N, CA, C and O of each residue as an XYZ file, in Angstrom:
332
protein
N       0.591     -0.933      0.010
C       0.237     -0.194     -0.160
C       0.888      1.186      0.063
O       1.767      1.409      0.896
N       0.413      1.975     -0.681
C       1.177      3.339     -0.881
C       0.592      4.675     -0.545
O      -0.445      4.452      0.078
N       0.786      5.968     -0.674
C      -0.077      6.701     -0.080
C      -1.017      6.898     -1.196
O      -2.129      7.289     -0.840
N      -0.837      6.716     -2.511
C      -1.353      7.016     -3.550
C      -2.820      5.761     -3.667
O      -3.777      5.935     -4.421
N      -2.706      4.926     -3.021
C      -3.493      3.640     -3.371
C      -4.325      3.589     -2.747
O      -4.041      3.641     -1.550
N      -5.785      3.466     -3.085
C      -6.551      3.216     -1.930
C      -6.656      1.933     -1.004
O      -6.260      0.781     -1.186
N      -7.499      2.685      0.326
C      -7.565      1.887      1.340
C      -8.151      0.540      1.415
O      -9.363      0.673      1.582
N      -7.861     -0.532      1.370
C      -8.987     -1.972      1.261
C      -9.657     -1.768      2.817
O      -8.996     -1.933      3.842
N     -10.476     -1.546      2.805
C     -11.190     -1.416      4.286
C     -11.613     -2.821      5.076
O     -11.672     -3.105      6.272
N     -11.840     -3.458      4.035
C     -12.255     -5.113      4.335
C     -11.218     -5.892      5.174
O     -11.332     -6.894      5.880
N      -9.959     -4.942      4.801
C      -8.680     -5.248      5.602
C      -8.392     -4.763      7.032
O      -7.543     -5.308      7.737
N      -9.035     -3.854      7.379
C      -8.982     -2.739      8.471
C      -9.520     -3.629     10.348
O      -9.038     -3.448     11.466
N     -10.569     -4.462      9.917
C     -11.044     -4.747     11.021
C     -10.384     -5.523     11.872
O     -10.070     -6.643     11.468
N     -10.004     -5.103     13.302
C      -9.095     -5.821     14.489
C      -9.267     -6.986     14.371
O     -10.384     -7.462     14.170
N      -8.021     -7.794     14.488
C      -8.231     -9.172     14.766
C      -7.409     -9.233     15.862
O      -6.352     -8.617     16.000
N      -8.203    -10.407     17.061
C      -7.254    -10.797     18.148
C      -6.513    -11.811     17.767
O      -6.825    -12.790     17.089
N      -5.267    -11.443     18.361
C      -3.929    -12.394     18.169
C      -3.293    -12.532     19.498
O      -2.785    -11.704     20.254
N      -3.486    -13.958     19.577
C      -2.902    -14.658     20.599
C      -1.712    -14.642     20.662
O      -1.362    -14.904     19.511
N      -0.377    -14.433     21.573
C       1.149    -14.484     21.703
C       1.499    -14.503     22.941
O       1.181    -13.605     23.720
N       2.211    -15.549     23.277
C       3.136    -15.286     24.296
C       3.969    -14.672     24.915
O       5.126    -14.877     24.548
N       3.805    -13.888     25.843
C       4.646    -12.759     26.264
C       5.118    -13.015     27.843
O       4.407    -12.952     28.846
N       6.629    -13.345     27.745
C       7.317    -13.449     29.022
C       6.629    -15.223     29.610
O       6.334    -15.641     30.729
N       6.613    -15.525     28.961
C       5.810    -17.009     29.318
C       4.396    -16.920     29.479
O       3.859    -17.994     29.753
N       3.656    -15.933     29.383
C       2.274    -16.073     29.327
C       1.455    -15.747     28.194
O       1.840    -14.955     27.334
N       0.390    -16.299     28.159
C      -0.473    -15.890     26.916
C      -1.210    -14.544     27.017
O      -1.696    -14.117     28.065
N      -1.237    -14.090     26.161
C      -2.258    -12.879     26.117
C      -2.590    -12.457     24.657
O      -1.852    -12.777     23.725
N      -3.863    -11.638     24.468
C      -4.024    -11.591     23.017
C      -4.188     -9.876     23.018
O      -4.727     -9.170     23.871
N      -3.549     -9.500     21.799
C      -3.942     -8.161     21.317
C      -4.795     -8.266     19.899
O      -4.871     -9.176     19.074
N      -5.435     -6.889     19.964
C      -6.533     -6.503     18.789
C      -5.592     -5.517     18.101
O      -5.214     -4.424     18.525
N      -5.231     -6.247     16.724
C      -4.493     -5.603     15.625
C      -5.014     -5.626     14.376
O      -5.460     -6.747     14.131
N      -5.166     -4.746     13.347
C      -5.276     -4.545     12.139
C      -4.389     -5.294     11.314
O      -3.185     -5.226     11.562
N      -4.895     -6.170     10.141
C      -4.203     -6.970      9.566
C      -2.715     -5.944      9.133
O      -1.597     -6.232      9.559
N      -2.911     -5.090      8.488
C      -1.619     -4.226      8.150
C      -0.521     -4.154      9.031
O       0.654     -4.253      8.680
N      -0.965     -3.964     10.301
C      -0.135     -3.449     11.454
C       0.395     -5.041     11.521
O       1.619     -5.041     11.390
N      -0.020     -6.092     11.646
C       0.495     -7.183     11.807
C       1.377     -7.702     10.664
O       2.340     -8.424     10.918
N       1.097     -7.383      9.544
C       1.976     -7.582      8.253
C       3.315     -6.949      8.560
O       4.336     -7.631      8.474
N       3.359     -5.701      8.906
C       4.409     -4.893      8.876
C       5.186     -5.510     10.254
O       6.400     -5.710     10.214
N       4.418     -5.789     11.439
C       5.008     -6.459     12.385
C       5.892     -7.907     12.303
O       6.780     -8.266     13.076
N       5.469     -8.475     11.357
C       5.921     -9.848     10.823
C       7.158     -9.708      9.963
O       8.174    -10.387     10.112
N       6.964     -8.665      8.949
C       7.900     -8.236      8.053
C       9.417     -7.613      8.928
O      10.507     -7.439      8.385
N       9.176     -7.429     10.001
C      10.188     -6.528     10.769
C      10.890     -7.342     11.589
O      12.110     -7.211     11.682
N      10.157     -8.356     12.340
C      10.491     -9.612     12.953
C      11.251    -10.792     11.913
O      12.071    -11.607     12.336
N      10.889    -10.721     10.758
C      11.654    -11.530      9.900
C      12.901    -10.895      9.307
O      13.821    -11.569      8.844
N      12.891     -9.593      9.341
C      13.859     -9.053      8.839
C      15.219     -9.226     10.027
O      16.401     -9.369      9.714
N      14.695     -9.169     11.353
C      15.388     -9.113     12.252
C      16.069    -10.464     12.553
O      17.216    -10.548     12.990
N      15.063    -11.778     12.215
C      15.785    -12.771     12.351
C      15.252    -13.585     13.462
O      15.612    -14.699     13.843
N      14.104    -12.626     14.011
C      13.344    -12.900     15.478
C      11.850    -13.429     15.183
O      11.226    -13.146     14.160
N      11.395    -14.194     16.170
C      10.068    -14.811     15.795
C       9.119    -13.560     16.367
O       9.471    -12.729     17.205
N       8.255    -13.615     15.919
C       7.179    -12.198     16.348
C       6.820    -12.227     17.895
O       6.710    -11.192     18.553
N       6.659    -13.398     18.376
C       6.691    -13.843     19.842
C       7.492    -13.073     20.634
O       7.209    -12.315     21.562
N       8.753    -13.438     20.029
C       9.856    -12.588     20.800
C       9.972    -10.933     20.402
O      10.202    -10.166     21.337
N       9.854    -10.506     19.363
C       9.515     -9.469     19.131
C       8.487     -8.901     19.808
O       9.091     -8.193     20.615
N       7.697     -8.796     19.945
C       6.440     -8.514     21.096
C       7.077     -8.459     22.551
O       7.237     -7.477     23.276
N       7.367     -9.671     22.751
C       8.258     -9.420     24.072
C       9.082     -8.381     24.363
O       8.930     -7.518     25.227
N      10.014     -8.530     23.539
C      11.073     -7.172     23.596
C      10.248     -5.760     23.584
O      10.814     -4.839     24.173
N       9.157     -5.514     23.068
C       8.817     -4.388     23.090
C       7.560     -4.286     24.349
O       7.405     -3.268     25.024
N       6.942     -5.209     24.466
C       6.220     -5.454     26.039
C       7.075     -5.097     26.870
O       6.605     -4.198     27.566
N       8.549     -5.464     27.268
C       9.441     -4.952     28.222
C       9.986     -3.741     28.320
O      10.287     -3.213     29.391
N      10.173     -3.136     26.962
C      10.485     -1.697     26.955
C       9.131     -0.729     27.003
O       9.206      0.473     27.260
N       8.306     -1.186     26.816
C       7.098      0.099     26.804
C       6.575      0.806     28.102
O       6.352      0.004     29.009
N       6.422      1.610     28.287
C       6.037      2.336     29.537
C       4.640      1.365     29.961
O       3.898      0.976     29.059
N       4.369      1.027     31.361
C       3.308      0.568     31.473
C       1.851      1.209     31.493
O       0.894      0.475     31.743
N       1.644      2.687     31.210
C       0.433      3.453     30.811
C       0.097      3.058     29.425
O      -1.058      3.298     29.074
N       0.813      2.551     28.655
C       0.297      2.266     27.200
C       0.189      0.901     26.832
O       1.100      0.160     27.202
N      -0.780      0.410     26.154
C      -1.606     -0.768     26.169
C      -0.166     -1.651     25.156
O       0.751     -1.017     24.635
N      -0.288     -2.964     25.097
C       0.445     -3.624     24.448
C      -0.028     -3.339     22.610
O       0.652     -3.277     21.585
N      -1.438     -3.228     22.872
C      -1.648     -3.209     20.987
C      -1.513     -1.784     20.397
O      -1.578     -1.470     19.208
N      -1.292     -0.903     21.582
C      -1.295      0.733     20.958
C       0.605      0.636     20.963
O       1.236      1.328     20.165
N       1.137     -0.055     21.698
C       2.542     -0.258     21.424
C       3.273     -1.038     20.133
O       4.337     -0.935     19.523
N       2.283     -1.734     20.089
C       2.652     -2.618     18.607
C       2.397     -1.526     17.155
O       3.023     -1.389     16.104
N       1.449     -1.027     17.593
C       0.972     -0.236     16.273
C       2.204      1.333     16.254
O       2.438      2.002     15.248
N       2.539      1.469     17.037
C       3.278      2.355     17.329
C       4.855      1.999     16.891
O       5.638      2.752     16.311
N       5.058      0.796     17.285
C       6.240      0.510     16.945
C       6.423      0.091     15.162
O       7.391      0.098     14.402
N       5.053     -0.234     15.009
C       4.777     -0.676     13.393
C       5.137      0.646     12.620
O       5.943      0.759     11.697
N       4.422      1.544     13.155
C       4.507      2.611     12.458
C       5.755      3.543     12.488
O       5.896      4.465     11.686
N       6.806      3.187     13.639
C       8.060      3.940     13.908
C       9.147      2.879     12.886
O      10.274      3.303     12.630
N       8.843      1.940     12.521
C       9.480      0.665     11.372
C       9.510      1.417     10.377
O      10.578      1.743      9.858
N       8.121      1.897      9.859
C       8.175      2.278      8.836
C       8.631      3.782      8.438
O       9.131      4.087      7.355
N       8.414      4.505      9.319
C       8.923      5.902      9.204
C      10.584      5.778      8.974
O      11.141      6.412      8.078
N      11.322      4.869      9.906
C      12.332      4.516      9.591
C      13.239      3.836      8.941
O      14.458      3.716      9.060
N      12.270      3.315      8.074
C      12.735      2.056      7.080
C      13.549      1.110      7.718
O      14.769      0.956      7.662
N      12.402      0.303      8.533
C      13.568     -0.985      9.221
C      13.246     -1.885      8.421
O      13.832     -2.911      8.765
N      12.603     -2.061      7.500
C      11.956     -3.206      6.880
C      11.812     -2.881      5.384
O      11.289     -3.695      4.623
């Protein structure tokens, strides 16, 4: 998707994703485009998605939800061209 391309609104509905973080299962609600970005970043880093999410969870402020942190991380990755 580029800035010029239309948004596929059918792909925007948040999905519940179950992931193991620090040894415990939790779920996050993410739209598919954010999930795709996170998977691509994890692959580029040679990490599993779960390990990358655990790293993000350990570094984020406790006042920010994990879902919001993952969206911000995905946005940061795009803006800094990390994938």
